[in-house]
PAVONU-437232 format. One record per atom (N, C-alpha, C, O): y, z, x. Coordinates in pm, whole numbers, plus 50000, padded with zeros to 5 digits. Layout:
N
YZX...
This chain:
73
404060137272680404720138372807405070124372858404270115072846406250123072913406700110072962406320108773110406720116973192405540098473143405070096573280406170091673374406010092173496407250086973318408320081773403408890092573495409240089773609408980104773446409540115573527408570120473632408990126473732407300118173612406310122873708406060112873820405450116473921406500100673805406260090673908407400089674007407280082974110408530096273978409650095574069409340103274197408720113874193409770097874308409530104274436410580115274456411780112374460410140127474468411080138574484411680138874624412670145874646411110131274717411650130774853412650119474871413150117574981412940112074767413890101074778415270106674809415650117174756416020099974895417350105074930418270105174809418310095674730418980115974795419910117374685421330115974737421610119474852422200110974654423590109074694424240122574717424120131474633424920124374830425560137174861426890138574786427970137074844426800141574658427980141974572429000152274620430190149474624428540164174656429470174574698430210170574826431420172874837429520164574920430170159875043431160148675011432220147775073430820140074917431710129174877432990134674814434090129874843432840144674728434000150374660434870158774755436060160374730434290163974860435030172474953435470165175080435650171375184435640152275072436100144675188437540148475222438370149875132437840149975349439250152175386440030139175367439570128475405441210140275310441990128275281442720122675402442720110575424443350131175480444180126275590443710131775724444510136375805442420131175747441850136175872441770124575971441210114075937442310126076092442330114776185440950111076241440740099676281440010120476243438700117676303437670112976200436650107176238437920115276072436960111275970437650102875864438610107375801437180090675844437820082075744437510086575602436500093175576438400082875511438190085675369437560073475305438000062175328436520075575224435830064675156436000066175006435580076174948436600056174944436760056274799435510050774731435190054474618434810041874800433600035874743432390044474778432130046974895431640049074677430500057974702429430051874792428850059074874429160038974780428120032974864428510032975011427670035275098429760030375040430220030575180430170044875234429800047075350430550054575150430460068475194429020072175221428730078775321428110067975133426700071475150426150065475280425400072075351426530053175310426080046875434426640054475556425910057275651427940057775551428550065275660427900079075674427630083675785427650085675562427020098875562425610098075623425230106775702424840088075586423490086375641423530083875792422700089175866424480076075837424620073575980424970086476053424420089276159425870094375995426230107076056425030116476063424850123476163424220116775959423030125175958422030120676064421440128976133421840107576077420930102376178421410105576319420610109276406422710104276343423250107676474423080122576504422780126376617423270130876402423080145176420421620148276455421350156176546420700142076384419270144176413418910138876551418120145076622419490127776590419230121876722419690131576831418960133876928420880137076816421390146576916420520159076923420260164177031420080163776808419210175576806417880172576874417350180976946417330160576851416050157276913416210155777064415320159677140417340150077109417590149077253417720162877314417180165377422418420171777247418590185377298417240192377305416940199377402416430190577202415100196777200414260191277316413550198877382414330178377340413570172377450414060177777585413240180777672415360178877602415900184077728415490198677749415170202677862415510206677642415070220577655413600221377691413190229777770412800212577632411370212277663411160208677811410350214977879411870198677859411750194778000412220205978091411620208378196413290212978052413790224078133412740235078144412540240678251412080238178032411030248378036409860243978122409260252178192409530231178119408450225978202408810227578350407970231578430410040224478386410480225878524410450240378569410040243278681410880249378483410890263578517409460268878534409190276678625408550264478447407150268778458406510263378586405690270178648406880251378625406310245378746406820252778872406070254578968408070257178870408630264278983408030278278997407880283279109407680284778884407120298178889405700298178942405260308278998404980287478928403590287178969403420283579110402290282979160
């Protein structure tokens, strides 16, 4: 058995090949990236922004529930 395959981290980020191949060519809101590394960087930034917005929304919903619970008591 080759130990090289067992030491790789399965949680390591993988290149989003399908998203890279399905880029819109002439979309005014999303640029086209011919270089895979630039696309990967842009894709990672977009993912982080998406997660950031979701976490802000989750925090706001949590605060809203806290306010509603405080008013009911």
